[in-house]
Residue frames as qw, qx, qy, qz and C-alpha x, y, z in Angstrom:
[[0.056, 0.582, -0.705, 0.401, 25.12, 27.62, 76.29],
 [0.741, -0.187, -0.645, -0.018, 25.20, 24.28, 78.07],
 [0.276, -0.577, 0.460, -0.616, 24.68, 24.43, 81.83],
 [0.771, -0.180, -0.610, -0.035, 24.96, 21.61, 84.32],
 [0.551, -0.751, 0.193, -0.310, 24.78, 21.53, 88.10],
 [0.491, 0.425, -0.705, 0.285, 28.07, 20.29, 89.53],
 [0.455, -0.270, -0.739, 0.416, 27.23, 20.41, 93.22],
 [0.151, -0.613, -0.486, 0.605, 24.79, 22.44, 95.30],
 [0.213, 0.886, 0.151, -0.383, 24.87, 26.00, 93.93],
 [0.234, -0.532, 0.580, 0.571, 27.84, 25.34, 91.61],
 [0.734, 0.572, 0.324, -0.168, 26.86, 25.35, 87.91],
 [0.494, -0.175, 0.536, 0.662, 29.18, 24.64, 84.96],
 [0.421, 0.754, 0.082, -0.498, 28.56, 27.18, 82.17],
 [0.568, 0.630, -0.475, -0.233, 29.54, 25.09, 79.17],
 [0.972, 0.004, -0.229, 0.048, 31.31, 21.77, 78.81],
 [0.522, -0.758, 0.369, 0.128, 34.27, 21.10, 81.13],
 [0.818, 0.549, -0.136, 0.100, 36.75, 20.68, 78.26],
 [0.340, -0.770, 0.540, 0.014, 39.90, 19.60, 80.10],
 [0.852, 0.390, -0.348, -0.033, 42.46, 17.38, 78.41],
 [0.898, -0.348, 0.019, 0.267, 44.99, 14.98, 79.90],
 [0.710, 0.058, 0.047, 0.700, 48.41, 16.53, 80.40],
 [0.095, 0.796, 0.148, 0.580, 47.24, 20.16, 80.52],
 [0.303, -0.055, -0.482, 0.821, 48.60, 22.55, 83.10],
 [0.263, -0.699, -0.568, -0.346, 45.50, 23.75, 84.93],
 [0.105, 0.116, -0.405, 0.901, 44.98, 26.77, 87.16],
 [0.279, -0.641, -0.711, -0.075, 41.97, 26.99, 89.47],
 [0.120, 0.042, -0.248, 0.960, 40.70, 30.31, 90.77],
 [0.015, -0.731, -0.671, 0.119, 37.62, 31.97, 92.20],
 [0.171, 0.125, 0.113, 0.971, 36.68, 35.48, 91.11],
 [0.009, -0.753, -0.637, 0.164, 33.99, 38.01, 91.84],
 [0.153, 0.975, 0.155, -0.040, 33.60, 41.29, 89.98],
 [0.552, -0.522, 0.367, 0.536, 37.18, 41.28, 88.66],
 [0.664, 0.680, 0.294, 0.102, 36.51, 42.35, 85.04],
 [0.175, 0.952, -0.247, 0.035, 39.24, 45.02, 85.08],
 [0.355, -0.679, 0.642, -0.001, 41.92, 42.81, 86.66],
 [0.879, 0.013, 0.474, -0.057, 41.30, 39.39, 85.16],
 [0.738, 0.665, -0.095, 0.065, 42.93, 40.01, 81.74],
 [0.077, 0.787, -0.569, 0.225, 46.25, 40.77, 83.46],
 [0.645, -0.350, 0.642, -0.224, 46.00, 37.66, 85.65],
 [0.902, 0.321, 0.282, -0.070, 45.24, 35.47, 82.63],
 [0.549, 0.779, -0.279, 0.123, 48.06, 36.92, 80.52],
 [0.221, -0.710, 0.632, -0.220, 50.54, 36.46, 83.37],
 [0.713, -0.188, 0.657, -0.156, 49.70, 32.78, 83.87],
 [0.839, 0.529, 0.116, -0.058, 49.47, 32.04, 80.15],
 [0.320, 0.818, -0.466, 0.110, 53.07, 33.29, 79.80],
 [0.310, -0.507, 0.772, -0.226, 54.11, 30.72, 82.42],
 [0.197, 0.166, -0.928, -0.268, 52.48, 27.90, 80.48],
 [0.437, 0.219, 0.698, -0.523, 49.01, 27.45, 81.94],
 [0.004, -0.097, -0.819, -0.566, 46.90, 25.62, 79.33],
 [0.360, -0.533, -0.651, -0.403, 43.47, 25.70, 80.96],
 [0.100, -0.201, 0.445, -0.867, 41.76, 27.77, 83.64],
 [0.352, -0.509, -0.781, -0.086, 38.95, 26.46, 85.85],
 [0.027, 0.168, -0.239, 0.956, 37.31, 29.57, 87.24],
 [0.170, -0.609, -0.762, 0.142, 34.43, 29.80, 89.69],
 [0.006, -0.399, -0.110, -0.910, 32.64, 33.10, 89.18],
 [0.177, -0.373, -0.742, 0.528, 31.08, 34.21, 92.43],
 [0.109, 0.794, 0.587, -0.109, 27.94, 36.01, 91.11],
 [0.287, -0.223, 0.174, 0.915, 29.79, 38.76, 89.23],
 [0.303, 0.787, 0.527, -0.108, 27.65, 41.53, 87.80],
 [0.066, -0.817, 0.203, 0.536, 30.36, 43.67, 86.14],
 [0.662, 0.646, -0.287, -0.251, 30.87, 41.69, 82.91],
 [0.268, -0.539, 0.798, -0.001, 33.38, 39.23, 84.37],
 [0.704, 0.126, 0.688, -0.128, 31.27, 36.18, 83.47],
 [0.670, 0.714, 0.140, -0.146, 30.73, 37.31, 79.89],
 [0.165, 0.820, -0.542, -0.079, 34.45, 38.06, 79.44],
 [0.430, -0.364, 0.825, -0.049, 35.45, 34.64, 80.81],
 [0.748, 0.327, 0.554, -0.164, 32.97, 32.83, 78.56],
 [0.567, 0.801, -0.117, -0.151, 34.59, 34.40, 75.48],
 [0.097, -0.694, 0.710, 0.061, 37.99, 32.84, 76.34],
 [0.805, 0.240, -0.485, -0.245, 38.83, 29.53, 74.63],
 [0.521, 0.229, -0.747, 0.345, 41.00, 28.22, 77.47],
 [0.206, -0.188, 0.561, -0.780, 38.63, 28.81, 80.39],
 [0.382, -0.401, -0.817, -0.159, 36.00, 26.54, 81.90],
 [0.192, -0.338, 0.216, -0.896, 33.59, 28.78, 83.82],
 [0.340, -0.427, -0.827, 0.137, 31.57, 27.73, 86.82],
 [0.192, -0.508, -0.020, -0.840, 29.04, 29.97, 88.55],
 [0.404, -0.424, -0.755, 0.295, 27.76, 30.16, 92.10],
 [0.198, -0.752, -0.131, -0.615, 25.65, 32.64, 93.99],
 [0.769, -0.553, -0.260, 0.187, 26.91, 31.28, 97.33],
 [0.156, -0.944, 0.291, 0.002, 29.44, 33.35, 99.23],
 [0.552, 0.565, -0.599, 0.130, 33.08, 32.46, 98.64],
 [0.236, -0.424, 0.744, -0.460, 33.28, 31.28, 102.27],
 [0.782, 0.051, 0.434, -0.444, 30.48, 28.80, 101.61],
 [0.834, 0.486, -0.214, -0.150, 31.88, 27.39, 98.35],
 [0.636, -0.532, 0.544, 0.132, 34.45, 24.66, 98.78]]
């Protein structure tokens, strides 16, 4: 897996594969493994092409689940959500 530091504690887990013209949704998550499939399905039905998701140090399998999705660019941070901008 390719990792690159974006800024401070923010690390991209894989290449930021975003294409011109895509409908993009940005979200932060933390330990949301049970809920995230429903959120993704909901927004996919409304036409979202790509998700940019900052995982806030999840330890419940959220990160691994997100990395298996073809339409998600995952970023990771161990900083608190109040500290990440």
